Residue frames relative to the residue before (quaternion, step in Angstrom):
aa qw qx qy qz dx dy dz
X 1.0000 0.0000 0.0000 0.0000 0.00 0.00 0.00
X 0.3988 -0.7229 0.5177 0.2246 3.56 -0.89 0.96
X 0.6913 -0.4972 0.3357 0.4028 3.54 -1.26 0.52
X 0.6661 0.5096 -0.3056 0.4508 3.58 0.88 -0.94
X 0.6437 0.5188 -0.3200 0.4627 3.59 1.01 -0.78
X 0.6295 0.5216 -0.3315 0.4709 3.59 1.02 -0.76
X 0.6514 0.5089 -0.3094 0.4701 3.58 0.93 -0.89
X 0.6576 0.5008 -0.3153 0.4663 3.60 0.94 -0.85
X 0.6277 0.5273 -0.3321 0.4666 3.57 1.01 -0.79
X 0.6673 0.4933 -0.2979 0.4718 3.58 0.91 -0.88
X 0.6264 0.5345 -0.3368 0.4566 3.60 1.03 -0.76
X 0.6630 0.4915 -0.3015 0.4774 3.60 0.91 -0.92
X 0.6603 0.5175 -0.3061 0.4500 3.55 0.92 -0.93
X 0.6672 0.4910 -0.2925 0.4776 3.57 0.90 -0.95
X 0.6222 0.5456 -0.3334 0.4516 3.61 0.99 -0.84
X 0.6774 0.4858 -0.2903 0.4700 3.59 0.89 -0.95
X 0.6547 0.5134 -0.3065 0.4625 3.57 0.96 -0.86
X 0.6590 0.4998 -0.3067 0.4711 3.59 0.95 -0.86
X 0.6044 0.5462 -0.3556 0.4581 3.61 1.05 -0.69
X 0.6534 0.5083 -0.3101 0.4675 3.56 0.94 -0.90
X 0.6897 0.4790 -0.2832 0.4633 3.59 0.89 -0.91
X 0.6194 0.5302 -0.3453 0.4648 3.61 1.08 -0.63
X 0.6054 0.5318 -0.3534 0.4751 3.58 1.08 -0.66
X 0.6417 0.5157 -0.3175 0.4705 3.57 0.93 -0.90
X 0.6631 0.5081 -0.2998 0.4606 3.57 0.88 -0.95
X 0.6530 0.5204 -0.3087 0.4554 3.58 0.98 -0.86
X 0.6670 0.4823 -0.2994 0.4826 3.58 0.90 -0.90
X 0.6307 0.5363 -0.3281 0.4550 3.57 1.03 -0.77
X 0.6714 0.4982 -0.2991 0.4600 3.59 0.94 -0.89
X 0.6872 0.4437 -0.2777 0.5037 3.60 1.18 -0.49
X 0.5028 -0.6805 0.4077 0.3433 3.55 1.28 -0.01
X 0.4693 0.6703 -0.4425 0.3669 3.60 1.23 0.36
X 0.0945 -0.8561 0.5071 0.0310 3.55 0.47 1.25
X 0.5837 0.5627 -0.3835 0.4423 3.60 1.11 -0.55
X 0.6648 0.4887 -0.2961 0.4812 3.60 0.98 -0.85
X 0.6041 0.5473 -0.3486 0.4626 3.59 1.08 -0.75
X 0.6681 0.4970 -0.2969 0.4674 3.58 0.86 -0.96
X 0.6469 0.5290 -0.3108 0.4529 3.58 0.98 -0.88
X 0.6936 0.4744 -0.2726 0.4686 3.59 0.86 -0.96
X 0.6438 0.5038 -0.3261 0.4747 3.59 1.01 -0.76
X 0.6262 0.5290 -0.3327 0.4663 3.58 1.02 -0.76
X 0.6369 0.5206 -0.3172 0.4720 3.60 1.00 -0.84
X 0.6683 0.5061 -0.2951 0.4585 3.56 0.93 -0.94
X 0.6611 0.4913 -0.3077 0.4764 3.60 0.91 -0.86
X 0.6301 0.5313 -0.3260 0.4631 3.57 1.03 -0.77
X 0.6427 0.5201 -0.3110 0.4688 3.59 0.96 -0.90
X 0.6856 0.4816 -0.2884 0.4636 3.57 0.85 -0.95
X 0.6304 0.5205 -0.3327 0.4701 3.59 1.06 -0.66
X 0.6472 0.5005 -0.3198 0.4778 3.60 1.00 -0.79
X 0.6266 0.5236 -0.3342 0.4707 3.60 1.03 -0.74
X 0.6170 0.5389 -0.3387 0.4628 3.58 1.02 -0.77
X 0.6809 0.4770 -0.2891 0.4746 3.58 0.87 -0.95
X 0.6158 0.5490 -0.3375 0.4532 3.60 1.07 -0.73
X 0.7090 0.4572 -0.2773 0.4598 3.59 0.80 -0.93
X 0.6010 0.5610 -0.3580 0.4426 3.60 1.11 -0.55
X 0.5765 0.6090 -0.3747 0.3954 3.62 1.16 -0.49
X 0.3126 -0.7771 0.4886 0.2443 3.60 1.25 -0.36
X 0.4740 0.6053 -0.4777 0.4252 3.56 0.96 0.97
X 0.1365 -0.8685 0.4674 0.0925 3.59 0.49 1.17
X 0.6664 0.4944 -0.3244 0.4541 3.62 0.88 -0.79
X 0.6658 0.4907 -0.2932 0.4794 3.54 0.94 -0.92
X 0.6523 0.5199 -0.3182 0.4505 3.60 0.92 -0.89
X 0.6534 0.5062 -0.3179 0.4645 3.61 0.91 -0.85
X 0.6362 0.5240 -0.3235 0.4647 3.56 0.97 -0.87
X 0.6951 0.4774 -0.2840 0.4564 3.58 0.85 -0.95
X 0.6484 0.5110 -0.3218 0.4635 3.60 0.97 -0.79
X 0.7226 0.4186 -0.2343 0.4977 3.60 1.09 -0.70
X 0.3466 0.8100 -0.4404 0.1728 3.56 1.31 -0.28
X 0.7252 0.4622 -0.2659 0.4356 3.59 0.69 -1.08
X 0.6706 0.4564 -0.3034 0.4999 3.59 1.22 -0.29
X 0.6257 0.5285 -0.3317 0.4681 3.58 1.20 -0.47
X 0.7838 0.2475 -0.0991 0.5609 3.56 0.89 -1.02
X 0.3113 -0.8314 0.4342 0.1529 3.53 -0.01 1.36
X 0.7876 0.2946 -0.1828 0.5094 3.60 1.00 -0.66
X 0.6259 0.4526 -0.3629 0.5213 3.58 1.19 0.62
X 0.0868 -0.7597 0.6426 0.0489 3.55 -1.10 0.78
X 0.1274 -0.8290 0.5438 0.0300 3.55 -0.79 0.99
X 0.0866 -0.7020 0.7001 0.0972 3.47 -1.32 0.58
X 0.0980 -0.8216 0.5596 0.0461 3.56 -1.05 0.59
X 0.1968 -0.7425 0.6327 0.0986 3.47 -1.33 0.58
X 0.1505 -0.7692 0.6177 0.0647 3.55 -0.83 1.04
X 0.0704 -0.8151 0.5750 -0.0010 3.57 -0.40 1.24
X 0.5305 0.5417 -0.4380 0.4829 3.53 0.93 1.02
X 0.1366 -0.8062 0.5728 0.0584 3.56 -0.82 0.94
X 0.8966 -0.0032 0.0106 0.4427 3.52 -1.15 0.83
X 0.4932 0.6144 -0.4744 0.3927 3.57 0.77 1.04
X 0.3409 -0.7180 0.5725 0.2009 3.52 -1.08 0.76
X 0.0254 -0.8146 0.5782 -0.0387 3.57 -0.48 1.23
X 0.1643 0.8370 -0.5076 0.1217 3.56 1.21 0.53
X 0.6612 0.5233 -0.3085 0.4403 3.60 0.97 -0.79
X 0.6869 0.4482 -0.2808 0.4984 3.62 1.25 -0.23
X 0.3505 0.7850 -0.4607 0.2205 3.57 1.31 -0.06
X 0.7166 0.4482 -0.2578 0.4682 3.60 0.69 -1.06
X 0.6400 0.5323 -0.3284 0.4462 3.58 0.98 -0.81
X 0.6662 0.4947 -0.3026 0.4689 3.58 0.87 -0.96
X 0.6633 0.5121 -0.3026 0.4541 3.56 0.91 -0.94
X 0.6825 0.4980 -0.2906 0.4492 3.58 0.82 -0.99
X 0.6645 0.5073 -0.3084 0.4539 3.59 0.84 -0.96
X 0.6934 0.4799 -0.2775 0.4604 3.58 0.88 -0.95
X 0.6649 0.4966 -0.3115 0.4630 3.59 0.93 -0.84
X 0.6317 0.5238 -0.3362 0.4621 3.60 0.99 -0.77
X 0.6479 0.5134 -0.3154 0.4660 3.56 0.96 -0.84
X 0.6782 0.4866 -0.2991 0.4623 3.58 0.91 -0.85
X 0.5979 0.5349 -0.3679 0.4701 3.61 1.06 -0.58
X 0.6441 0.5055 -0.3113 0.4824 3.56 1.01 -0.80
X 0.6607 0.5053 -0.3128 0.4586 3.59 0.93 -0.87
X 0.6163 0.5337 -0.3505 0.4609 3.60 1.02 -0.70
X 0.6465 0.5349 -0.3217 0.4387 3.60 1.00 -0.79
X 0.7950 0.3378 -0.1741 0.4728 3.57 0.87 -0.90
X 0.5926 0.5878 -0.3760 0.4023 3.60 1.21 -0.10
X 0.4884 -0.5981 0.5442 0.3281 3.49 -1.37 0.26
X 0.4093 -0.7631 0.4518 0.2145 3.58 -0.46 1.22
X 0.6686 0.4938 -0.2982 0.4692 3.60 1.23 -0.34
X 0.6555 0.4892 -0.3108 0.4842 3.57 1.26 -0.12
X 0.3370 -0.7176 0.5740 0.2051 3.56 -1.14 0.73
X 0.1504 -0.8010 0.5778 0.0440 3.57 -0.79 1.09
X 0.2857 -0.7305 0.6001 0.1570 3.53 -1.01 0.93
X 0.0760 -0.8032 0.5908 0.0029 3.54 -0.89 0.99
X 0.1534 -0.7365 0.6484 0.1169 3.51 -1.27 0.55
X 0.0977 -0.7726 0.6258 0.0433 3.55 -1.02 0.85
X 0.0507 -0.7813 0.6220 0.0066 3.55 -0.90 0.97
X 0.0616 -0.7650 0.6406 0.0243 3.55 -0.98 0.91
X 0.1591 0.7898 -0.5708 0.1581 3.54 -0.71 1.12
X 0.5578 -0.5632 0.4781 0.3783 3.52 -1.32 0.20
X 0.4756 -0.6153 0.5300 0.3382 3.54 -1.19 0.52
X 0.7027 -0.4827 0.3110 0.4202 3.57 -1.23 0.36
X 0.7038 0.4604 -0.2730 0.4671 3.60 1.00 -0.76
X 0.4149 -0.7511 0.4206 0.2946 3.59 1.38 0.01
X 0.5367 0.6450 -0.3885 0.3807 3.61 1.26 0.28
X 0.7871 0.2314 -0.0955 0.5637 3.57 1.24 -0.42
X 0.3717 -0.6749 0.5873 0.2478 3.50 -1.41 0.22
X 0.1892 -0.7675 0.6039 0.1022 3.56 -0.91 0.94
X 0.0984 -0.7677 0.6327 0.0264 3.53 -0.88 1.04
X 0.0123 0.8199 -0.5691 0.0611 3.56 -0.72 1.08
X 0.1650 -0.7523 0.6337 0.0718 3.54 -0.90 1.07
X 0.0273 -0.7380 0.6709 0.0665 3.53 -1.21 0.60
X 0.1217 -0.7814 0.6109 0.0382 3.56 -0.76 1.10
X 0.3264 -0.7699 0.5247 0.1595 3.54 -0.54 1.23
X 0.7722 0.2788 -0.2408 0.5176 3.54 -0.96 0.88
X 0.3883 -0.7353 0.4959 0.2503 3.55 -0.69 0.98
X 0.5026 -0.7051 0.4238 0.2658 3.49 -0.79 1.09
X 0.7443 -0.2702 0.2296 0.5660 3.55 0.63 -1.06
X 0.4107 -0.7540 0.4563 0.2335 3.57 -0.29 1.26
X 0.6338 0.5540 -0.3478 0.4128 3.61 1.02 -0.65
X 0.6588 0.5187 -0.3175 0.4429 3.60 1.22 -0.25
X 0.3324 0.7636 -0.5003 0.2370 3.58 1.23 0.16
X 0.6570 0.4983 -0.3172 0.4685 3.59 0.93 -0.83
X 0.6209 0.5384 -0.3435 0.4546 3.57 1.00 -0.78
X 0.6324 0.5250 -0.3364 0.4597 3.56 0.94 -0.85
X 0.6973 0.4707 -0.2813 0.4616 3.56 0.86 -0.96
X 0.6672 0.5013 -0.3069 0.4575 3.60 0.99 -0.77
X 0.7342 0.4132 -0.2344 0.4851 3.59 0.92 -0.87
X 0.6459 0.5605 -0.2880 0.4309 3.52 1.27 -0.34
X 0.0252 0.8498 -0.5256 0.0312 3.57 0.57 1.10
X 0.6633 0.4839 -0.3113 0.4784 3.63 1.16 -0.35
X 0.4189 -0.7177 0.4615 0.3106 3.58 1.23 -0.23
X 0.5041 0.6960 -0.3920 0.3284 3.57 1.18 0.39
X 0.6776 0.3865 -0.2916 0.5536 3.61 1.27 0.00
X 0.1692 0.7871 -0.5827 0.1104 3.55 -0.81 0.94
X 0.4489 -0.6786 0.5204 0.2592 3.49 -1.28 0.52
X 0.1386 -0.7305 0.6599 0.1078 3.52 -1.25 0.62
X 0.7050 -0.4130 0.3299 0.4729 3.58 -1.25 -0.10
X 0.7595 0.4213 -0.1907 0.4576 3.57 1.06 -0.80
X 0.8122 -0.1579 0.1382 0.5443 3.59 1.13 -0.38
X 0.5890 -0.5445 0.4571 0.3843 3.51 -1.23 -0.60
X 0.1667 -0.7679 0.6138 0.0766 3.54 -1.07 0.83
X 0.0496 -0.7567 0.6514 0.0247 3.56 -1.08 0.82
X 0.0143 0.8027 -0.5922 0.0688 3.55 -0.62 1.18
X 0.1001 0.7798 -0.6171 0.0321 3.55 -1.01 0.79
X 0.2991 -0.7456 0.5803 0.1338 3.50 -1.18 0.77
X 0.0847 -0.7908 0.6059 0.0164 3.56 -0.92 0.98
X 0.3960 -0.7122 0.5170 0.2620 3.61 -0.61 1.06
X 0.5086 -0.6661 0.4560 0.2996 3.59 -1.02 0.78
X 0.6225 0.5876 -0.3412 0.3884 3.58 1.06 -0.64
C-alpha cells in the first residue's frame, strides 16, 4: 500500500469514527441516554470485531473489509468474526479473492441507485477443519437475475431467500 493510500484509509476511518461519536454527542445533548448507550454499544461491538479481524493475520482481506463501505458505494457491511486467536495468514488471498469475486457479481446484478445492507460472518465449521464465510444481502437485488445466479453458481454457494441473497463458501484451514 502506498503512503497516499494509507493516508486516505486513515481519513475515511477517522471520518466514520467521528460520525459515530457526533451521533453520540448529539443524543447526549438531547438527553436521549438510551440512544447514547445503544450507539456506544454498536461502536464497541464494531471495534471488537475489528480487533478479532486483525488477529486473524489476513492483512489483505482485513484492509478490503475495513475499506468496504468506501469501495462499494451502494453496499454497507457489518461483520462478525466468530474465530478467536487463530492465524489464517495462509488463507488471506483465498478469502480476498472469493469475496471480491462475489462483490463484482453483486455489482453487476444490483440496482446502483439502491443501498443494500450486508452481513458477513466468518466462523469455523463444526469439525474445526475449515472456515465458513457467509454473506447475507438484505433485499432482493433483481428478481430477473435468478437465472444468472443459478447459471453462474456452479458451486451451489449463492442462493436466494425471501429476504435477500446468501453467498456461502468453505475454505479448508490446511
